[in-house]
Every structure is written in C-alpha cells, then in structure tokens.
C-alpha positions in Angstrom: 9.0 -30.8 152.9 12.0 -29.8 150.7 9.7 -28.5 148.0 7.9 -26.2 150.6 11.3 -25.0 151.9 12.5 -24.3 148.4 9.4 -22.2 147.6 9.8 -20.2 150.8 13.5 -19.6 150.2 12.8 -18.5 146.6 10.2 -16.1 147.9 12.6 -14.6 150.5 15.4 -14.3 147.9 12.9 -12.7 145.4 12.0 -10.1 148.1 15.6 -9.5 148.8 16.2 -8.9 145.1 13.4 -6.4 144.9 14.8 -4.5 147.9 18.3 -4.6 146.2 16.7 -3.1 143.1 15.2 -0.4 145.2 18.6 0.5 146.6 20.2 0.3 143.2 17.8 2.9 141.7 17.5 5.0 144.8 21.1 4.8 146.2 22.3 8.3 147.2 25.9 7.6 146.3 27.6 5.6 143.6 29.2 3.4 146.3 25.7 2.4 147.5 24.7 1.5 143.9 27.8 -0.7 143.5 27.2 -2.4 146.7 23.5 -3.0 145.8 24.6 -4.4 142.4 27.0 -6.8 144.1 24.4 -7.9 146.5 21.9 -8.4 143.6 24.5 -10.7 141.9 24.9 -12.7 145.1 21.1 -13.1 145.5 20.8 -14.1 141.8 23.4 -16.8 142.5 21.4 -18.0 145.4 18.3 -18.1 143.3 20.0 -20.0 140.5 21.3 -22.5 143.1 17.8 -23.0 144.5 16.4 -23.6 141.0 19.2 -26.2 140.5 18.2 -28.0 143.7 14.6 -28.0 142.6 15.3 -29.3 139.1 18.0 -31.7 140.4 20.5 -30.9 137.7 24.1 -29.7 137.9 23.8 -27.3 134.9 22.5 -24.5 137.1 25.4 -24.9 139.5 27.9 -24.2 136.7 25.9 -21.2 135.6 26.0 -19.9 139.2 29.7 -20.3 139.3 30.1 -18.4 136.1 27.9 -15.6 137.4 30.0 -15.4 140.5 33.1 -14.9 138.6 31.6 -12.3 136.3 30.1 -10.5 139.3 33.4 -10.4 141.1 35.2 -8.9 138.0 32.4 -6.5 137.5 32.4 -5.2 141.1 36.2 -4.8 141.0 36.0 -2.9 137.7 33.2 -0.6 139.0 35.2 0.1 142.2 38.4 0.8 140.3 36.5 3.2 138.0 34.9 4.9 141.0 38.3 5.4 142.6 40.5 6.3 139.6 38.1 7.3 136.9 39.6 4.8 134.5 39.3 1.0 134.3 42.2 0.2 132.0 45.5 2.1 132.5 
C-alpha cells in the first residue's frame, strides 16, 4: 500500500515539476520566474524525500535539507538582485 502511494505521489510531484518548468520558461515577468524556480526547488525537495522513504535511508533527507538551504539563499539573492540590481553591496 505504501509503495503504491509513493508511486502516485512521485507522479504528482513530477507533474508539478513539469508545470513549474513551463512557468519558469514562459513566465511573463522576472518575479514569476523567481517564484517558479523557488517552487521547483520545493518540489525537488519533496521528490528527494519520497525517494528517501522508498529507499529507507537517511542520506536523502540530508540532501533535501542541503537543497532547502541552498534554495532559500538562491531565492533571496535573486530577489535582492531584482530589487536593487546588485547582490553584493
């Protein structure tokens, strides 16, 4: 039962990632693209967590935590660049 639920969840997240990629390439404004990239990172984290549950190992959870930290810093840097035009002052 858990295996079937994991497969369905992975399919849903893969579909969400494809829709995020569509918004990332098609976004009319840079703010839409930043938001799509941040959502893509969140979906990637969820996909990694599902793989970790399926494989029953904790290594994937650590990788998801690292991706979350890098994703947050990247989103903050993109937003700062969009607002000010410079990341490092």
